[in-house]
C-alpha positions in Angstrom: -58.1 9.8 23.1 -59.5 12.5 20.8 -61.3 11.1 17.7 -61.3 13.0 14.5 -64.8 14.3 13.6 -66.3 16.8 11.3 -66.4 19.5 14.0 -62.8 19.0 15.0 -61.0 22.2 15.8 -57.3 23.0 16.6 -58.2 23.8 20.2 -58.4 20.1 20.9 -54.7 19.6 20.0 -53.3 20.9 23.3 -55.5 18.5 25.1 -53.8 15.6 23.3 -50.4 16.9 24.2 -51.4 17.4 27.9 -52.6 13.9 28.1 -49.3 12.5 26.7 -47.4 14.7 29.1 -49.1 13.2 32.1 -48.5 9.7 30.8 -44.9 10.5 30.1 -44.4 11.7 33.6 -46.1 8.6 35.0 -43.9 6.4 32.8 -40.8 8.1 34.0 -41.8 7.6 37.6 -42.6 3.9 37.0 -39.5 3.1 35.1 -36.9 4.6 37.5 -38.6 3.7 40.8 -36.4 0.7 41.2 -33.8 1.3 38.5 -30.0 1.9 39.0 -27.6 3.0 36.3 -24.6 1.5 38.1 -25.0 -2.1 36.9 -25.4 -3.7 33.5 -29.1 -3.8 32.6 -29.3 -7.6 32.0 -31.7 -10.1 33.5 -28.8 -12.6 33.9 -25.2 -11.6 34.5 -24.1 -14.2 32.0 -25.9 -12.3 29.2 -23.9 -10.1 26.8 -25.0 -6.6 26.0 -24.7 -5.9 22.3 -23.8 -2.3 21.5 -24.1 -1.0 17.9 -21.7 1.8 17.2 -22.0 4.3 14.3 -19.7 7.3 13.6 -20.6 10.3 11.5 -17.6 12.5 10.5 -18.8 16.1 10.5 -15.5 18.1 10.2 -11.8 17.9 10.4 -10.8 20.6 12.7 -7.0 20.4 12.6 -4.1 18.1 11.6 -1.1 18.9 13.7 1.7 17.2 11.8 4.4 18.3 14.2 2.7 16.9 17.3 0.9 14.1 15.3 -2.5 14.9 16.6 -5.8 14.8 14.6 -8.7 16.9 15.8 -12.1 15.9 14.5 -15.8 16.7 15.1 -17.8 13.5 15.3 -21.4 12.4 15.9 -21.3 9.2 17.9 -24.4 7.0 18.0 -24.6 4.1 20.4 -27.6 1.7 20.4 -28.2 -1.1 23.0 -31.0 -2.9 24.8 -31.9 -2.2 28.4 -33.9 -5.1 29.9 -35.3 -2.9 32.7 -36.6 0.0 30.7 -39.5 -1.6 28.9 -43.2 -0.9 29.0 -46.5 -1.6 27.2 -47.6 1.3 25.0 -51.3 0.6 25.8 -50.8 1.3 29.4 -49.4 4.8 28.7 -51.8 6.1 26.1 -49.8 4.6 23.2 -46.6 6.4 24.2 -43.8 4.8 22.1 -40.7 6.7 22.9 -39.4 9.2 25.5 -36.3 11.4 25.7 -34.6 11.6 29.0 -31.2 12.8 30.2 -28.5 10.2 29.5 -27.3 10.3 33.1 -30.5 8.6 34.1 -29.7 5.3 32.4 -26.8 2.9 32.2 -24.3 3.9 29.5 -21.6 1.8 28.0 -18.1 3.1 28.8 -16.9 3.3 25.3 -13.9 5.5 24.9 -11.4 6.5 22.2 -8.4 4.3 22.9 -5.9 6.5 21.1 -7.2 9.8 22.5 -4.6 12.6 22.8 -6.9 15.0 24.7 -5.5 16.1 28.0 -8.9 16.8 29.6 -11.0 13.9 28.4 -14.1 16.1 28.5 -14.7 17.0 24.9 -18.1 15.2 24.6 -21.5 16.7 25.4 -24.1 15.4 27.7 -27.2 14.8 25.5 -30.5 13.0 26.0 -31.1 9.4 25.1 -34.1 8.1 23.1 -35.8 5.3 25.0 -38.3 3.0 23.2 -40.9 0.8 24.7 -39.1 -2.4 23.8 -36.0 -1.3 25.8 -33.9 0.0 23.0 -31.7 2.9 24.0 -30.2 5.2 21.4 -27.7 7.8 22.4 -26.5 10.4 19.9 -23.6 12.3 21.2 -21.5 15.0 19.4 -17.8 15.0 20.4 -14.6 16.8 19.5 -11.9 14.3 19.6 -8.1 14.6 19.5 -6.5 11.3 18.5 -2.9 10.4 17.9 -2.0 9.9 14.3 1.3 8.6 12.9 2.1 11.1 10.2 4.3 10.1 7.3 5.7 13.2 5.6 8.0 11.4 3.1 6.0 12.6 0.2 5.0 16.0 1.6 3.1 18.0 0.1 1.7 15.2 -2.0 1.2 12.8 0.9 -1.6 10.5 1.8 -2.3 9.9 5.5 -4.1 7.2 7.4 -5.4 8.0 10.9 -7.0 5.4 13.1 -9.8 6.1 15.6 -10.2 3.0 17.9 -13.4 2.8 20.1 -13.9 0.2 22.7 -15.0 -0.4 26.3 -12.6 0.5 29.0 -13.7 -2.1 31.6 -16.1 -4.5 30.0 -14.6 -7.5 28.1 -16.2 -9.3 25.2 -18.0 -11.7 27.6 -19.9 -8.8 29.1 -20.3 -6.3 26.2 -19.8 -6.8 22.5 -19.5 -4.2 19.8 -21.0 -4.2 16.3 -20.7 -1.9 13.3 -23.9 -0.2 12.2 -22.3 0.5 8.8 -19.2 -0.7 6.9 -17.7 2.8 7.2 -18.3 6.1 8.9 -21.1 8.3 7.6 -19.7 11.1 5.4 -23.0 12.5 4.2 -22.8 15.6 6.4 -19.1 16.1 6.2 -17.9 19.7 5.8 -15.1 19.9 3.2 -11.7 20.8 4.6 -9.5 23.3 2.7 -6.3 21.3 3.3 -7.4 17.6 3.4 -9.5 15.6 1.1 -11.3 12.6 2.7 -11.0 9.5 0.6 -12.9 7.2 2.9 -13.3 6.0 6.5 -13.9 2.3 6.6 -14.7 0.5 9.9 -13.3 -2.8 11.1 -14.0 -4.8 14.2 -11.1 -6.3 16.1 -11.0 -8.7 19.0 -7.7 -8.4 21.0 -6.3 -10.5 23.7 -4.1 -8.4 26.0 -1.3 -9.8 28.0 -2.8 -8.8 31.3 -6.1 -10.6 30.8 -7.4 -13.8 29.3 -10.7 -12.3 28.2 -11.2 -10.9 24.7 -11.7 -7.2 24.3 -13.5 -6.1 21.1 -13.0 -2.7 19.6 -14.0 -0.9 16.4 -11.3 0.9 14.4 -12.2 3.6 11.9 -9.4 4.3 9.4 -9.6 7.9 8.1 -7.9 8.1 4.7 -6.7 11.7 4.0 -5.1 13.2 0.9 -3.4 16.6 1.2 -4.6 19.3 -1.1 -1.2 20.5 -2.4 -2.3 23.7 -4.2 -1.4 25.9 -1.3 2.1 24.5 -1.0 2.7 24.5 -4.7 2.0 28.2 -5.0 3.6 29.3 -1.8 6.6 27.0 -1.4 7.4 25.1 -4.7 6.9 27.8 -7.3 8.8 30.5 -5.5 11.6 28.1 -4.9 11.7 27.2 -8.6 11.8 30.8 -9.6 14.6 31.6 -7.2 16.6 28.5 -8.2 16.4 29.4 -11.9 18.3 32.6 -11.1 21.3 30.5 -10.1 22.3 29.5 -13.7 22.0 33.1 -14.8 25.1 33.8 -12.6 27.1 32.2 -15.4 25.7 34.7 -17.9 26.8 37.7 -15.9 30.0 39.4 -17.2 33.0 38.5 -15.0 33.9 42.2 -14.7 30.6 43.0 -13.1 31.6 41.7 -9.7 28.1 40.2 -9.0 28.5 36.6 -10.1 29.4 35.2 -6.6 27.0 37.6 -4.9 24.0 36.3 -6.9 24.8 32.7 -6.0 25.1 33.5 -2.3 21.8 35.5 -2.4 20.0 32.6 -4.0 21.5 30.2 -1.5 20.3 32.3 1.5 16.8 32.6 0.0 16.5 28.8 -0.4 17.7 28.4 3.2 14.8 30.5 4.4 12.3 28.3 2.5 13.9 25.2 4.0 13.5 26.6 7.5 9.8 27.2 6.8 9.3 23.6 5.8 11.3 22.3 8.8 9.2 24.2 11.3 5.9 22.6 10.2 7.2 19.1 9.8 7.7 16.6 12.7 11.4 15.9 13.6 11.8 12.4 12.1 14.3 10.5 10.0 11.9 10.6 7.0 12.9 13.7 4.9 9.9 15.3 3.1 9.9 15.3 -0.7 9.9 19.1 -0.8 12.8 19.0 1.7 14.8 16.8 -0.7 14.1 19.2 -3.5 15.4 22.1 -1.4 18.5 20.2 -0.4 19.2 19.2 -4.0 18.6 22.7 -5.2 20.9 24.2 -2.5 23.6 21.7 -3.4 23.4 22.7 -7.1 23.5 26.4 -6.2 26.5 25.8 -4.0 28.2 23.8 -6.8 27.4 26.6 -9.3 28.9 29.2 -7.0 32.0 27.2 -6.6 32.3 26.7 -10.3 31.8 30.4 -10.8 34.7 31.1 -8.6 36.9 28.7 -10.5 35.9 30.2 -13.9 36.6 33.8 -12.6 40.1 32.7 -11.8 40.5 31.5 -15.4 39.0 34.7 -16.7 41.5 36.9 -14.8 44.6 35.0 -15.9 47.3 37.6 -16.5 50.2 37.8 -18.9 52.2 35.5 -16.8 49.8 32.6 -17.3 50.7 29.6 -19.5 49.3 29.4 -23.0 46.0 27.6 -23.5 46.7 23.9 -24.0 46.0 22.4 -27.4 43.3 20.1 -26.1 41.5 23.0 -24.5 41.7 25.0 -27.8 40.2 22.0 -29.8 37.6 20.9 -27.3 36.6 24.1 -25.5 37.2 26.9 -28.1 36.1 24.8 -31.1 33.6 22.0 -30.3 32.2 23.2 -27.0 31.8 26.8 -28.2 29.7 25.6 -31.1 27.6 23.4 -28.8 26.9 26.3 -26.5 26.1 28.7 -29.3 29.0 31.0 -28.5 29.6 32.4 -32.0 32.3 34.9 -31.2 34.6 32.1 -30.0 34.3 30.0 -33.1 36.7 28.9 -35.7 36.8 32.2 -37.5 38.1 33.9 -34.3 40.8 31.3 -33.9 41.7 31.7 -37.6 41.9 35.5 -37.3 44.0 35.2 -34.1 46.4 32.9 -35.8 46.7 35.2 -38.8 47.5 38.1 -36.5 50.2 36.1 -34.9 51.8 35.4 -38.3 51.6 39.0 -39.4 52.7 40.4 -36.1 56.5 40.5 -36.6 56.2 42.2 -40.1 53.0 44.3 -40.0 53.2 45.7 -36.5 56.9 46.5 -36.5 56.3 50.1 -37.9 52.8 50.7 -36.4 51.7 51.2 -32.8 49.3 48.6 -31.3 45.6 49.3 -31.9 44.5 48.6 -28.4 47.5 50.0 -26.5 47.2 53.0 -24.1 49.5 55.8 -23.0 51.0 53.7 -20.2 52.0 51.0 -22.7 53.7 53.5 -25.0 55.6 55.1 -22.1 56.8 51.6 -21.1 58.0 51.0 -24.6 59.8 54.3 -24.8 61.6 53.6 -21.5 62.5 50.2 -22.8 63.9 51.8 -26.0 65.8 54.4 -24.1 67.5 51.8 -21.8 68.5 49.6 -24.7 69.5 52.0 -27.4 73.1 50.9 -27.2 72.3 47.2 -27.3 70.2 46.8 -30.5 68.6 49.0 -33.0 65.5 51.0 -32.2 63.3 49.4 -34.8 64.2 45.8 -33.9 63.7 46.3 -30.2 60.4 48.1 -30.7 59.2 45.2 -32.8 60.2 42.7 -30.2 58.5 44.6 -27.4 55.3 44.9 -29.4 55.4 41.3 -30.3 55.7 40.2 -26.6 52.9 42.5 -25.7 50.7 41.2 -28.4 51.4 37.6 -27.5 50.5 38.4 -23.9 47.2 40.1 -25.0 46.3 37.1 -27.2 47.0 34.8 -24.3 44.8 36.7 -21.9 42.1 36.9 -24.6 42.2 33.1 -25.1 41.9 32.4 -21.4 38.9 34.8 -21.3 37.3 33.0 -24.2 37.8 29.7 -22.4 36.1 31.1 -19.3 33.2 32.5 -21.4 32.6 29.1 -23.1 32.7 27.3 -19.8 30.2 29.9 -18.4 27.8 29.2 -21.2 28.3 25.4 -20.9 27.6 25.3 -17.2 24.7 27.7 -17.6 22.9 25.4 -20.0 23.9 22.4 -17.9 22.4 23.8 -14.7 19.3 25.0 -16.5 18.6 21.5 -17.7 19.2 20.0 -14.3 16.9 22.5 -12.6 14.2 21.8 -15.2 14.4 18.1 -14.8 14.2 18.4 -11.0 11.2 20.7 -11.3 9.4 18.2 -13.6 10.1 15.4 -11.2 8.8 17.2 -8.2 5.6 18.4 -10.0 5.1 14.9 -11.4 4.3 13.7 -7.9 1.2 15.8 -7.9 -0.3 13.9 -10.9 
């Protein structure tokens, strides 16, 4: 042993290391001269080896929702007492601990019960720290793949609980017992995950009696509480779907003569179908429908309903002269009250009043004047009608009757078009409100 003196120099430091190295080699030879790692290191076979287990969560590698497999990077620490690996520090120059390969000593066969790894070789062979009193500490990094029951009912605002159960594969509770080093896994060195937020990882010891055996089998279960970070799905799945779905009510605002009302609804429906397929590919096939999937289905149902209503309104808009007059209830409810409610000013009371006044003045005022909106084809039809019936009645009377019938037909067509326009505006505001409420409900789950 080198003593510290006034003329001490750094050259004496390697001598100290060399001395410890010789004693370490001698200690290794003495310890393992009659040692075997095949049997439990106990002085009496009735004794129980107590193994203390501690887990440090370093990283969440992947969460495969479709296959329900969680991949994590863990640091596993196991501490136990070996009765045959003890020595006196004084006999070996005060040597307190040595580090040797873990294959030299007996190791507890603690495995991950719910492992989903097909190779079972994801752990690394590291050294163990052996103390003079027989304490063996084995720190081992491991990449684990464990089965995790994923509940996607509230996707993408879901919270998952994944269990990692560790226990001995062959030793029962009467031979080896497990203890928690901490109440939960150590999260001090955890690398934050971009998709999942770790809420906690508590540990719990369980003692299970299996049907095959009467002996108890202890295990330690770590429950990993995960909360999904929904920002990615909000900006890539929800917001585009909302923007596309808000185009569907605008189909009611398009003019009926444009010919694009039905095409817009079908295009929106196809776009929503693509987003629905993207969600279905990433989710596990289960009876639980994700929240975003329900939103897509409800939106697609509303778009389908809006397209069907658009087709019905277009039929009303294109009612010809042979159509029946607008019923009185439709004139009062749709052309009067509903038009005011939907802010359709050109179909208000003044228009109806002016139309009724035109009907009253039609036999007198328009008998001697051509119709304001008639074309050349209409005038030719009237002339042919006059030529064919010159012998039946007077020219003036017959022209007045023809103009009156034509005007009545035009007013009838105009009224049906006004009914269609009011219905378009009404359903446009109705679907806008429904889409807005659905969007608020789906985004409210994120709060």
